PDB file of the backbone (N, CA, C, O) and the ligand in Angstrom, with CONECT records:
HET     ZN  A 101       1
ATOM      1  N   MET A   1      26.838 -44.763-103.406  1.00  0.00           N
ATOM      2  CA  MET A   1      28.286 -44.991-103.389  1.00  0.00           C
ATOM      3  C   MET A   1      28.586 -46.418-103.831  1.00  0.00           C
ATOM      4  O   MET A   1      28.074 -47.378-103.255  1.00  0.00           O
ATOM      5  N   ILE A   2      29.416 -46.548-104.855  1.00  0.00           N
ATOM      6  CA  ILE A   2      29.824 -47.871-105.308  1.00  0.00           C
ATOM      7  C   ILE A   2      31.203 -48.169-104.728  1.00  0.00           C
ATOM      8  O   ILE A   2      32.138 -47.385-104.893  1.00  0.00           O
ATOM      9  N   LEU A   3      31.320 -49.303-104.051  1.00  0.00           N
ATOM     10  CA  LEU A   3      32.582 -49.645-103.398  1.00  0.00           C
ATOM     11  C   LEU A   3      33.164 -50.908-104.003  1.00  0.00           C
ATOM     12  O   LEU A   3      32.433 -51.811-104.411  1.00  0.00           O
ATOM     13  N   CYS A   4      34.486 -50.964-104.057  1.00  0.00           N
ATOM     14  CA  CYS A   4      35.132 -52.234-104.354  1.00  0.00           C
ATOM     15  C   CYS A   4      34.661 -53.228-103.299  1.00  0.00           C
ATOM     16  O   CYS A   4      34.687 -52.928-102.105  1.00  0.00           O
ATOM     17  N   GLN A   5      34.233 -54.405-103.731  1.00  0.00           N
ATOM     18  CA  GLN A   5      33.658 -55.379-102.807  1.00  0.00           C
ATOM     19  C   GLN A   5      34.720 -56.216-102.106  1.00  0.00           C
ATOM     20  O   GLN A   5      34.425 -57.284-101.571  1.00  0.00           O
ATOM     21  N   SER A   6      35.951 -55.728-102.111  1.00  0.00           N
ATOM     22  CA  SER A   6      37.024 -56.369-101.367  1.00  0.00           C
ATOM     23  C   SER A   6      37.678 -55.384-100.399  1.00  0.00           C
ATOM     24  O   SER A   6      37.831 -55.685 -99.215  1.00  0.00           O
ATOM     25  N   CYS A   7      38.067 -54.195-100.904  1.00  0.00           N
ATOM     26  CA  CYS A   7      38.797 -53.240-100.069  1.00  0.00           C
ATOM     27  C   CYS A   7      37.989 -52.001 -99.729  1.00  0.00           C
ATOM     28  O   CYS A   7      38.461 -51.137 -98.989  1.00  0.00           O
ATOM     29  N   ALA A   8      36.762 -51.902-100.267  1.00  0.00           N
ATOM     30  CA  ALA A   8      35.857 -50.784 -99.964  1.00  0.00           C
ATOM     31  C   ALA A   8      36.311 -49.456-100.548  1.00  0.00           C
ATOM     32  O   ALA A   8      35.836 -48.400-100.131  1.00  0.00           O
ATOM     33  N   MET A   9      37.227 -49.501-101.510  1.00  0.00           N
ATOM     34  CA  MET A   9      37.601 -48.266-102.180  1.00  0.00           C
ATOM     35  C   MET A   9      36.417 -47.761-103.000  1.00  0.00           C
ATOM     36  O   MET A   9      35.783 -48.541-103.711  1.00  0.00           O
ATOM     37  N   PRO A  10      36.109 -46.454-102.910  1.00  0.00           N
ATOM     38  CA  PRO A  10      35.016 -45.918-103.739  1.00  0.00           C
ATOM     39  C   PRO A  10      35.363 -46.050-105.220  1.00  0.00           C
ATOM     40  O   PRO A  10      36.454 -45.674-105.646  1.00  0.00           O
ATOM     41  N   MET A  11      34.425 -46.588-105.999  1.00  0.00           N
ATOM     42  CA  MET A  11      34.701 -46.819-107.421  1.00  0.00           C
ATOM     43  C   MET A  11      34.105 -45.737-108.317  1.00  0.00           C
ATOM     44  O   MET A  11      34.417 -45.669-109.506  1.00  0.00           O
ATOM     45  N   ASN A  12      33.252 -44.897-107.747  1.00  0.00           N
ATOM     46  CA  ASN A  12      32.623 -43.854-108.572  1.00  0.00           C
ATOM     47  C   ASN A  12      33.340 -42.516-108.393  1.00  0.00           C
ATOM     48  O   ASN A  12      32.704 -41.465-108.316  1.00  0.00           O
ATOM     49  N   VAL A  13      34.669 -42.572-108.328  1.00  0.00           N
ATOM     50  CA  VAL A  13      35.469 -41.354-108.245  1.00  0.00           C
ATOM     51  C   VAL A  13      36.478 -41.362-109.391  1.00  0.00           C
ATOM     52  O   VAL A  13      36.841 -42.430-109.886  1.00  0.00           O
ATOM     53  N   PRO A  14      36.934 -40.185-109.817  1.00  0.00           N
ATOM     54  CA  PRO A  14      37.910 -40.142-110.914  1.00  0.00           C
ATOM     55  C   PRO A  14      39.167 -40.923-110.554  1.00  0.00           C
ATOM     56  O   PRO A  14      39.672 -40.806-109.438  1.00  0.00           O
ATOM     57  N   GLY A  15      39.672 -41.716-111.488  1.00  0.00           N
ATOM     58  CA  GLY A  15      40.905 -42.451-111.254  1.00  0.00           C
ATOM     59  C   GLY A  15      40.690 -43.854-110.738  1.00  0.00           C
ATOM     60  O   GLY A  15      41.600 -44.681-110.807  1.00  0.00           O
ATOM     61  N   ALA A  16      39.494 -44.147-110.215  1.00  0.00           N
ATOM     62  CA  ALA A  16      39.221 -45.505-109.737  1.00  0.00           C
ATOM     63  C   ALA A  16      39.099 -46.433-110.941  1.00  0.00           C
ATOM     64  O   ALA A  16      38.414 -46.128-111.917  1.00  0.00           O
ATOM     65  N   ARG A  17      39.780 -47.574-110.847  1.00  0.00           N
ATOM     66  CA  ARG A  17      39.746 -48.502-111.980  1.00  0.00           C
ATOM     67  C   ARG A  17      39.313 -49.879-111.524  1.00  0.00           C
ATOM     68  O   ARG A  17      39.739 -50.374-110.480  1.00  0.00           O
ATOM     69  N   TYR A  18      38.463 -50.480-112.323  1.00  0.00           N
ATOM     70  CA  TYR A  18      38.017 -51.833-112.016  1.00  0.00           C
ATOM     71  C   TYR A  18      39.078 -52.844-112.400  1.00  0.00           C
ATOM     72  O   TYR A  18      39.859 -52.615-113.324  1.00  0.00           O
ATOM     73  N   GLY A  19      39.106 -53.956-111.697  1.00  0.00           N
ATOM     74  CA  GLY A  19      39.984 -55.064-112.051  1.00  0.00           C
ATOM     75  C   GLY A  19      39.481 -55.773-113.290  1.00  0.00           C
ATOM     76  O   GLY A  19      38.449 -55.416-113.859  1.00  0.00           O
ATOM     77  N   THR A  20      40.233 -56.790-113.700  1.00  0.00           N
ATOM     78  CA  THR A  20      39.883 -57.496-114.927  1.00  0.00           C
ATOM     79  C   THR A  20      39.589 -58.973-114.664  1.00  0.00           C
ATOM     80  O   THR A  20      40.155 -59.594-113.764  1.00  0.00           O
ATOM     81  N   GLU A  21      38.685 -59.510-115.482  1.00  0.00           N
ATOM     82  CA  GLU A  21      38.403 -60.940-115.439  1.00  0.00           C
ATOM     83  C   GLU A  21      39.426 -61.677-116.292  1.00  0.00           C
ATOM     84  O   GLU A  21      40.254 -61.060-116.963  1.00  0.00           O
ATOM     85  N   LYS A  22      39.357 -63.021-116.257  1.00  0.00           N
ATOM     86  CA  LYS A  22      40.275 -63.861-117.041  1.00  0.00           C
ATOM     87  C   LYS A  22      40.292 -63.478-118.518  1.00  0.00           C
ATOM     88  O   LYS A  22      41.344 -63.473-119.156  1.00  0.00           O
ATOM     89  N   ASP A  23      39.108 -63.156-119.055  1.00  0.00           N
ATOM     90  CA  ASP A  23      39.012 -62.843-120.485  1.00  0.00           C
ATOM     91  C   ASP A  23      39.326 -61.379-120.786  1.00  0.00           C
ATOM     92  O   ASP A  23      39.186 -60.938-121.927  1.00  0.00           O
ATOM     93  N   GLY A  24      39.749 -60.627-119.773  1.00  0.00           N
ATOM     94  CA  GLY A  24      40.146 -59.241-119.998  1.00  0.00           C
ATOM     95  C   GLY A  24      39.023 -58.237-119.825  1.00  0.00           C
ATOM     96  O   GLY A  24      39.259 -57.029-119.861  1.00  0.00           O
ATOM     97  N   SER A  25      37.800 -58.723-119.637  1.00  0.00           N
ATOM     98  CA  SER A  25      36.693 -57.800-119.405  1.00  0.00           C
ATOM     99  C   SER A  25      36.805 -57.235-117.984  1.00  0.00           C
ATOM    100  O   SER A  25      37.489 -57.803-117.132  1.00  0.00           O
ATOM    101  N   LEU A  26      36.135 -56.130-117.747  1.00  0.00           N
ATOM    102  CA  LEU A  26      36.243 -55.480-116.448  1.00  0.00           C
ATOM    103  C   LEU A  26      35.385 -56.179-115.400  1.00  0.00           C
ATOM    104  O   LEU A  26      34.251 -56.579-115.664  1.00  0.00           O
ATOM    105  N   SER A  27      35.946 -56.313-114.221  1.00  0.00           N
ATOM    106  CA  SER A  27      35.175 -56.830-113.091  1.00  0.00           C
ATOM    107  C   SER A  27      34.123 -55.803-112.703  1.00  0.00           C
ATOM    108  O   SER A  27      34.369 -54.599-112.778  1.00  0.00           O
ATOM    109  N   ARG A  28      32.964 -56.268-112.294  1.00  0.00           N
ATOM    110  CA  ARG A  28      31.932 -55.333-111.852  1.00  0.00           C
ATOM    111  C   ARG A  28      31.971 -55.141-110.342  1.00  0.00           C
ATOM    112  O   ARG A  28      31.233 -54.317-109.802  1.00  0.00           O
ATOM    113  N   ASP A  29      32.824 -55.894-109.661  1.00  0.00           N
ATOM    114  CA  ASP A  29      32.814 -55.862-108.200  1.00  0.00           C
ATOM    115  C   ASP A  29      34.096 -55.356-107.561  1.00  0.00           C
ATOM    116  O   ASP A  29      34.070 -54.800-106.463  1.00  0.00           O
ATOM    117  N   TYR A  30      35.226 -55.548-108.248  1.00  0.00           N
ATOM    118  CA  TYR A  30      36.500 -55.330-107.569  1.00  0.00           C
ATOM    119  C   TYR A  30      37.389 -54.333-108.306  1.00  0.00           C
ATOM    120  O   TYR A  30      37.326 -54.207-109.529  1.00  0.00           O
ATOM    121  N   CYS A  31      38.219 -53.627-107.536  1.00  0.00           N
ATOM    122  CA  CYS A  31      39.106 -52.621-108.114  1.00  0.00           C
ATOM    123  C   CYS A  31      40.360 -53.276-108.701  1.00  0.00           C
ATOM    124  O   CYS A  31      40.617 -54.465-108.509  1.00  0.00           O
ATOM    125  N   SER A  32      41.124 -52.458-109.419  1.00  0.00           N
ATOM    126  CA  SER A  32      42.296 -52.980-110.119  1.00  0.00           C
ATOM    127  C   SER A  32      43.403 -53.381-109.144  1.00  0.00           C
ATOM    128  O   SER A  32      44.289 -54.154-109.507  1.00  0.00           O
ATOM    129  N   TYR A  33      43.366 -52.871-107.919  1.00  0.00           N
ATOM    130  CA  TYR A  33      44.377 -53.259-106.934  1.00  0.00           C
ATOM    131  C   TYR A  33      44.095 -54.660-106.378  1.00  0.00           C
ATOM    132  O   TYR A  33      45.017 -55.424-106.090  1.00  0.00           O
ATOM    133  N   CYS A  34      42.814 -54.978-106.234  1.00  0.00           N
ATOM    134  CA  CYS A  34      42.428 -56.231-105.588  1.00  0.00           C
ATOM    135  C   CYS A  34      42.349 -57.395-106.559  1.00  0.00           C
ATOM    136  O   CYS A  34      42.541 -58.545-106.164  1.00  0.00           O
ATOM    137  N   TYR A  35      42.071 -57.114-107.815  1.00  0.00           N
ATOM    138  CA  TYR A  35      41.625 -58.165-108.720  1.00  0.00           C
ATOM    139  C   TYR A  35      42.197 -57.954-110.106  1.00  0.00           C
ATOM    140  O   TYR A  35      42.045 -56.883-110.693  1.00  0.00           O
ATOM    141  N   LYS A  36      42.852 -58.974-110.629  1.00  0.00           N
ATOM    142  CA  LYS A  36      43.492 -58.853-111.939  1.00  0.00           C
ATOM    143  C   LYS A  36      43.460 -60.199-112.627  1.00  0.00           C
ATOM    144  O   LYS A  36      43.848 -61.205-112.033  1.00  0.00           O
ATOM    145  N   GLY A  37      43.005 -60.237-113.867  1.00  0.00           N
ATOM    146  CA  GLY A  37      42.993 -61.478-114.625  1.00  0.00           C
ATOM    147  C   GLY A  37      42.162 -62.578-113.972  1.00  0.00           C
ATOM    148  O   GLY A  37      42.468 -63.762-114.115  1.00  0.00           O
ATOM    149  N   GLY A  38      41.110 -62.182-113.256  1.00  0.00           N
ATOM    150  CA  GLY A  38      40.216 -63.165-112.649  1.00  0.00           C
ATOM    151  C   GLY A  38      40.698 -63.686-111.321  1.00  0.00           C
ATOM    152  O   GLY A  38      40.108 -64.612-110.764  1.00  0.00           O
ATOM    153  N   GLU A  39      41.787 -63.093-110.793  1.00  0.00           N
ATOM    154  CA  GLU A  39      42.308 -63.567-109.506  1.00  0.00           C
ATOM    155  C   GLU A  39      42.553 -62.410-108.554  1.00  0.00           C
ATOM    156  O   GLU A  39      42.895 -61.303-108.971  1.00  0.00           O
ATOM    157  N   PHE A  40      42.373 -62.684-107.269  1.00  0.00           N
ATOM    158  CA  PHE A  40      42.687 -61.685-106.261  1.00  0.00           C
ATOM    159  C   PHE A  40      44.190 -61.608-106.093  1.00  0.00           C
ATOM    160  O   PHE A  40      44.888 -62.620-106.147  1.00  0.00           O
ATOM    161  N   SER A  41      44.687 -60.382-105.886  1.00  0.00           N
ATOM    162  CA  SER A  41      46.115 -60.235-105.628  1.00  0.00           C
ATOM    163  C   SER A  41      46.368 -60.492-104.148  1.00  0.00           C
ATOM    164  O   SER A  41      45.800 -59.823-103.285  1.00  0.00           O
ATOM    165  N   GLY A  42      47.213 -61.451-103.869  1.00  0.00           N
ATOM    166  CA  GLY A  42      47.460 -61.846-102.488  1.00  0.00           C
ATOM    167  C   GLY A  42      46.260 -62.567-101.921  1.00  0.00           C
ATOM    168  O   GLY A  42      45.266 -62.782-102.615  1.00  0.00           O
ATOM    169  N   ASN A  43      46.353 -62.935-100.678  1.00  0.00           N
ATOM    170  CA  ASN A  43      45.237 -63.652-100.058  1.00  0.00           C
ATOM    171  C   ASN A  43      45.053 -63.170 -98.617  1.00  0.00           C
ATOM    172  O   ASN A  43      45.145 -63.952 -97.671  1.00  0.00           O
ATOM    173  N   PRO A  44      44.789 -61.858 -98.467  1.00  0.00           N
ATOM    174  CA  PRO A  44      44.708 -61.305 -97.117  1.00  0.00           C
ATOM    175  C   PRO A  44      43.436 -61.754 -96.395  1.00  0.00           C
ATOM    176  O   PRO A  44      42.414 -62.027 -97.024  1.00  0.00           O
ATOM    177  N   THR A  45      43.514 -61.824 -95.094  1.00  0.00           N
ATOM    178  CA  THR A  45      42.298 -61.994 -94.301  1.00  0.00           C
ATOM    179  C   THR A  45      41.578 -60.653 -94.258  1.00  0.00           C
ATOM    180  O   THR A  45      42.144 -59.629 -94.641  1.00  0.00           O
ATOM    181  N   MET A  46      40.343 -60.658 -93.797  1.00  0.00           N
ATOM    182  CA  MET A  46      39.596 -59.405 -93.701  1.00  0.00           C
ATOM    183  C   MET A  46      40.317 -58.425 -92.779  1.00  0.00           C
ATOM    184  O   MET A  46      40.389 -57.229 -93.065  1.00  0.00           O
ATOM    185  N   GLU A  47      40.843 -58.933 -91.685  1.00  0.00           N
ATOM    186  CA  GLU A  47      41.553 -58.067 -90.739  1.00  0.00           C
ATOM    187  C   GLU A  47      42.795 -57.453 -91.378  1.00  0.00           C
ATOM    188  O   GLU A  47      43.082 -56.273 -91.179  1.00  0.00           O
ATOM    189  N   GLU A  48      43.534 -58.262 -92.152  1.00  0.00           N
ATOM    190  CA  GLU A  48      44.713 -57.733 -92.832  1.00  0.00           C
ATOM    191  C   GLU A  48      44.331 -56.668 -93.854  1.00  0.00           C
ATOM    192  O   GLU A  48      45.025 -55.664 -94.013  1.00  0.00           O
ATOM    193  N   MET A  49      43.218 -56.903 -94.543  1.00  0.00           N
ATOM    194  CA  MET A  49      42.749 -55.930 -95.523  1.00  0.00           C
ATOM    195  C   MET A  49      42.366 -54.625 -94.835  1.00  0.00           C
ATOM    196  O   MET A  49      42.676 -53.543 -95.335  1.00  0.00           O
ATOM    197  N   ILE A  50      41.702 -54.721 -93.708  1.00  0.00           N
ATOM    198  CA  ILE A  50      41.316 -53.512 -92.966  1.00  0.00           C
ATOM    199  C   ILE A  50      42.563 -52.736 -92.552  1.00  0.00           C
ATOM    200  O   ILE A  50      42.619 -51.515 -92.702  1.00  0.00           O
ATOM    201  N   GLN A  51      43.561 -53.448 -92.030  1.00  0.00           N
ATOM    202  CA  GLN A  51      44.792 -52.774 -91.602  1.00  0.00           C
ATOM    203  C   GLN A  51      45.506 -52.136 -92.794  1.00  0.00           C
ATOM    204  O   GLN A  51      46.076 -51.052 -92.675  1.00  0.00           O
ATOM    205  N   ALA A  52      45.471 -52.818 -93.949  1.00  0.00           N
ATOM    206  CA  ALA A  52      46.136 -52.297 -95.139  1.00  0.00           C
ATOM    207  C   ALA A  52      45.427 -51.048 -95.653  1.00  0.00           C
ATOM    208  O   ALA A  52      46.061 -50.158 -96.219  1.00  0.00           O
ATOM    209  N   CYS A  53      44.118 -50.982 -95.455  1.00  0.00           N
ATOM    210  CA  CYS A  53      43.327 -49.863 -95.982  1.00  0.00           C
ATOM    211  C   CYS A  53      43.277 -48.689 -95.016  1.00  0.00           C
ATOM    212  O   CYS A  53      42.946 -47.571 -95.411  1.00  0.00           O
ATOM    213  N   LEU A  54      43.601 -48.933 -93.768  1.00  0.00           N
ATOM    214  CA  LEU A  54      43.468 -47.895 -92.752  1.00  0.00           C
ATOM    215  C   LEU A  54      44.210 -46.595 -93.098  1.00  0.00           C
ATOM    216  O   LEU A  54      43.635 -45.518 -92.944  1.00  0.00           O
ATOM    217  N   PRO A  55      45.472 -46.661 -93.561  1.00  0.00           N
ATOM    218  CA  PRO A  55      46.171 -45.408 -93.899  1.00  0.00           C
ATOM    219  C   PRO A  55      45.438 -44.585 -94.957  1.00  0.00           C
ATOM    220  O   PRO A  55      45.449 -43.355 -94.912  1.00  0.00           O
ATOM    221  N   PHE A  56      44.793 -45.278 -95.923  1.00  0.00           N
ATOM    222  CA  PHE A  56      44.067 -44.561 -96.974  1.00  0.00           C
ATOM    223  C   PHE A  56      42.803 -43.923 -96.407  1.00  0.00           C
ATOM    224  O   PHE A  56      42.447 -42.800 -96.763  1.00  0.00           O
ATOM    225  N   GLU A  57      42.135 -44.650 -95.527  1.00  0.00           N
ATOM    226  CA  GLU A  57      40.939 -44.104 -94.880  1.00  0.00           C
ATOM    227  C   GLU A  57      41.303 -42.873 -94.044  1.00  0.00           C
ATOM    228  O   GLU A  57      40.595 -41.866 -94.051  1.00  0.00           O
ATOM    229  N   LYS A  58      42.414 -42.979 -93.333  1.00  0.00           N
ATOM    230  CA  LYS A  58      42.848 -41.853 -92.500  1.00  0.00           C
ATOM    231  C   LYS A  58      43.135 -40.626 -93.355  1.00  0.00           C
ATOM    232  O   LYS A  58      42.776 -39.505 -92.994  1.00  0.00           O
ATOM    233  N   ALA A  59      43.788 -40.852 -94.495  1.00  0.00           N
ATOM    234  CA  ALA A  59      44.119 -39.742 -95.378  1.00  0.00           C
ATOM    235  C   ALA A  59      42.857 -39.127 -95.983  1.00  0.00           C
ATOM    236  O   ALA A  59      42.764 -37.913 -96.168  1.00  0.00           O
ATOM    237  N   ALA A  60      41.884 -40.000 -96.289  1.00  0.00           N
ATOM    238  CA  ALA A  60      40.672 -39.515 -96.936  1.00  0.00           C
ATOM    239  C   ALA A  60      39.744 -38.826 -95.951  1.00  0.00           C
ATOM    240  O   ALA A  60      38.954 -37.963 -96.334  1.00  0.00           O
ATOM    241  N   ARG A  61      39.837 -39.207 -94.678  1.00  0.00           N
ATOM    242  CA  ARG A  61      38.901 -38.671 -93.689  1.00  0.00           C
ATOM    243  C   ARG A  61      39.620 -38.243 -92.418  1.00  0.00           C
ATOM    244  O   ARG A  61      39.482 -38.862 -91.363  1.00  0.00           O
ATOM    245  N   PRO A  62      40.395 -37.164 -92.548  1.00  0.00           N
ATOM    246  CA  PRO A  62      41.211 -36.710 -91.407  1.00  0.00           C
ATOM    247  C   PRO A  62      40.393 -36.222 -90.216  1.00  0.00           C
ATOM    248  O   PRO A  62      40.931 -36.032 -89.126  1.00  0.00           O
ATOM    249  N   ASP A  63      39.088 -36.018 -90.426  1.00  0.00           N
ATOM    250  CA  ASP A  63      38.231 -35.557 -89.323  1.00  0.00           C
ATOM    251  C   ASP A  63      37.903 -36.681 -88.345  1.00  0.00           C
ATOM    252  O   ASP A  63      37.453 -36.425 -87.228  1.00  0.00           O
ATOM    253  N   LYS A  64      38.128 -37.920 -88.763  1.00  0.00           N
ATOM    254  CA  LYS A  64      37.771 -39.069 -87.916  1.00  0.00           C
ATOM    255  C   LYS A  64      38.991 -39.601 -87.166  1.00  0.00           C
ATOM    256  O   LYS A  64      40.111 -39.554 -87.677  1.00  0.00           O
ATOM    257  N   SER A  65      38.772 -40.099 -85.977  1.00  0.00           N
ATOM    258  CA  SER A  65      39.861 -40.731 -85.239  1.00  0.00           C
ATOM    259  C   SER A  65      40.072 -42.147 -85.759  1.00  0.00           C
ATOM    260  O   SER A  65      39.193 -42.723 -86.401  1.00  0.00           O
ATOM    261  N   GLU A  66      41.249 -42.702 -85.474  1.00  0.00           N
ATOM    262  CA  GLU A  66      41.552 -44.061 -85.918  1.00  0.00           C
ATOM    263  C   GLU A  66      40.540 -45.061 -85.344  1.00  0.00           C
ATOM    264  O   GLU A  66      40.137 -46.005 -86.024  1.00  0.00           O
ATOM    265  N   GLU A  67      40.140 -44.846 -84.098  1.00  0.00           N
ATOM    266  CA  GLU A  67      39.157 -45.748 -83.463  1.00  0.00           C
ATOM    267  C   GLU A  67      37.832 -45.721 -84.213  1.00  0.00           C
ATOM    268  O   GLU A  67      37.226 -46.764 -84.457  1.00  0.00           O
ATOM    269  N   GLU A  68      37.386 -44.516 -84.578  1.00  0.00           N
ATOM    270  CA  GLU A  68      36.117 -44.388 -85.303  1.00  0.00           C
ATOM    271  C   GLU A  68      36.189 -45.075 -86.662  1.00  0.00           C
ATOM    272  O   GLU A  68      35.264 -45.775 -87.075  1.00  0.00           O
ATOM    273  N   LEU A  69      37.329 -44.853 -87.357  1.00  0.00           N
ATOM    274  CA  LEU A  69      37.488 -45.456 -88.686  1.00  0.00           C
ATOM    275  C   LEU A  69      37.511 -46.979 -88.584  1.00  0.00           C
ATOM    276  O   LEU A  69      36.863 -47.667 -89.374  1.00  0.00           O
ATOM    277  N   LEU A  70      38.251 -47.502 -87.619  1.00  0.00           N
ATOM    278  CA  LEU A  70      38.335 -48.957 -87.466  1.00  0.00           C
ATOM    279  C   LEU A  70      36.964 -49.547 -87.134  1.00  0.00           C
ATOM    280  O   LEU A  70      36.609 -50.615 -87.634  1.00  0.00           O
ATOM    281  N   LYS A  71      36.204 -48.863 -86.303  1.00  0.00           N
ATOM    282  CA  LYS A  71      34.868 -49.338 -85.943  1.00  0.00           C
ATOM    283  C   LYS A  71      33.981 -49.391 -87.199  1.00  0.00           C
ATOM    284  O   LYS A  71      33.285 -50.375 -87.446  1.00  0.00           O
ATOM    285  N   GLU A  72      34.029 -48.311 -87.975  1.00  0.00           N
ATOM    286  CA  GLU A  72      33.234 -48.270 -89.210  1.00  0.00           C
ATOM    287  C   GLU A  72      33.656 -49.371 -90.176  1.00  0.00           C
ATOM    288  O   GLU A  72      32.815 -50.032 -90.786  1.00  0.00           O
ATOM    289  N   MET A  73      34.968 -49.560 -90.308  1.00  0.00           N
ATOM    290  CA  MET A  73      35.455 -50.571 -91.256  1.00  0.00           C
ATOM    291  C   MET A  73      35.054 -51.977 -90.803  1.00  0.00           C
ATOM    292  O   MET A  73      34.742 -52.838 -91.625  1.00  0.00           O
ATOM    293  N   HIS A  74      35.065 -52.195 -89.491  1.00  0.00           N
ATOM    294  CA  HIS A  74      34.671 -53.518 -89.000  1.00  0.00           C
ATOM    295  C   HIS A  74      33.176 -53.767 -89.160  1.00  0.00           C
ATOM    296  O   HIS A  74      32.723 -54.911 -89.124  1.00  0.00           O
ATOM    297  N   GLU A  75      32.413 -52.692 -89.338  1.00  0.00           N
ATOM    298  CA  GLU A  75      30.989 -52.864 -89.651  1.00  0.00           C
ATOM    299  C   GLU A  75      30.771 -53.028 -91.150  1.00  0.00           C
ATOM    300  O   GLU A  75      29.915 -53.791 -91.599  1.00  0.00           O
ATOM    301  N   LEU A  76      31.581 -52.281 -91.916  1.00  0.00           N
ATOM    302  CA  LEU A  76      31.386 -52.270 -93.369  1.00  0.00           C
ATOM    303  C   LEU A  76      31.926 -53.528 -94.053  1.00  0.00           C
ATOM    304  O   LEU A  76      31.242 -54.130 -94.880  1.00  0.00           O
ATOM    305  N   PHE A  77      33.150 -53.922 -93.706  1.00  0.00           N
ATOM    306  CA  PHE A  77      33.809 -54.987 -94.465  1.00  0.00           C
ATOM    307  C   PHE A  77      33.030 -56.305 -94.490  1.00  0.00           C
ATOM    308  O   PHE A  77      32.987 -56.956 -95.534  1.00  0.00           O
ATOM    309  N   PRO A  78      32.411 -56.723 -93.374  1.00  0.00           N
ATOM    310  CA  PRO A  78      31.674 -57.995 -93.441  1.00  0.00           C
ATOM    311  C   PRO A  78      30.479 -57.954 -94.388  1.00  0.00           C
ATOM    312  O   PRO A  78      29.913 -58.999 -94.709  1.00  0.00           O
ATOM    313  N   THR A  79      30.084 -56.752 -94.843  1.00  0.00           N
ATOM    314  CA  THR A  79      28.966 -56.657 -95.793  1.00  0.00           C
ATOM    315  C   THR A  79      29.440 -56.727 -97.234  1.00  0.00           C
ATOM    316  O   THR A  79      28.621 -56.855 -98.145  1.00  0.00           O
ATOM    317  N   LEU A  80      30.753 -56.645 -97.461  1.00  0.00           N
ATOM    318  CA  LEU A  80      31.279 -56.700 -98.822  1.00  0.00           C
ATOM    319  C   LEU A  80      31.283 -58.147 -99.325  1.00  0.00           C
ATOM    320  O   LEU A  80      31.445 -59.099 -98.562  1.00  0.00           O
ATOM    321  N   LYS A  81      31.098 -58.265-100.629  1.00  0.00           N
ATOM    322  CA  LYS A  81      30.957 -59.579-101.259  1.00  0.00           C
ATOM    323  C   LYS A  81      32.101 -60.539-100.914  1.00  0.00           C
ATOM    324  O   LYS A  81      31.874 -61.716-100.636  1.00  0.00           O
ATOM    325  N   LYS A  82      33.328 -60.019-100.938  1.00  0.00           N
ATOM    326  CA  LYS A  82      34.495 -60.868-100.689  1.00  0.00           C
ATOM    327  C   LYS A  82      34.495 -61.466 -99.280  1.00  0.00           C
ATOM    328  O   LYS A  82      34.993 -62.576 -99.092  1.00  0.00           O
ATOM    329  N   TRP A  83      33.954 -60.765 -98.298  1.00  0.00           N
ATOM    330  CA  TRP A  83      34.106 -61.167 -96.886  1.00  0.00           C
ATOM    331  C   TRP A  83      32.814 -61.697 -96.294  1.00  0.00           C
ATOM    332  O   TRP A  83      32.778 -62.076 -95.123  1.00  0.00           O
ATOM    333  N   ARG A  84      31.767 -61.729 -97.076  1.00  0.00           N
ATOM    334  CA  ARG A  84      30.472 -62.199 -96.573  1.00  0.00           C
ATOM    335  C   ARG A  84      30.523 -63.655 -96.192  1.00  0.00           C
ATOM    336  O   ARG A  84      29.519 -64.212 -95.749  1.00  0.00           O
TER     337      ARG A  84
HETATM  338 ZN    ZN A 101      39.710 -53.201-104.017  1.00  0.00          ZN2+
END
């Protein structure tokens, strides 16, 4: 599974788009929502990013409770490049 290294969005699914570097080439780490023209959009803390992503996680994984998803995200996010 390839994940955006900022918001943990899966990148190996149809419709997922990588962000762009300053020179217009595609970022290898970040999605188009997080990263554009070599800069991150906004400057969220890891906690803010987790809260922002929670609704998408809930929609993608309705079998999990919010507590389970938050626990998983709090384990996953610190391993991503942006939050390391
Ligand atoms: Zn992202």
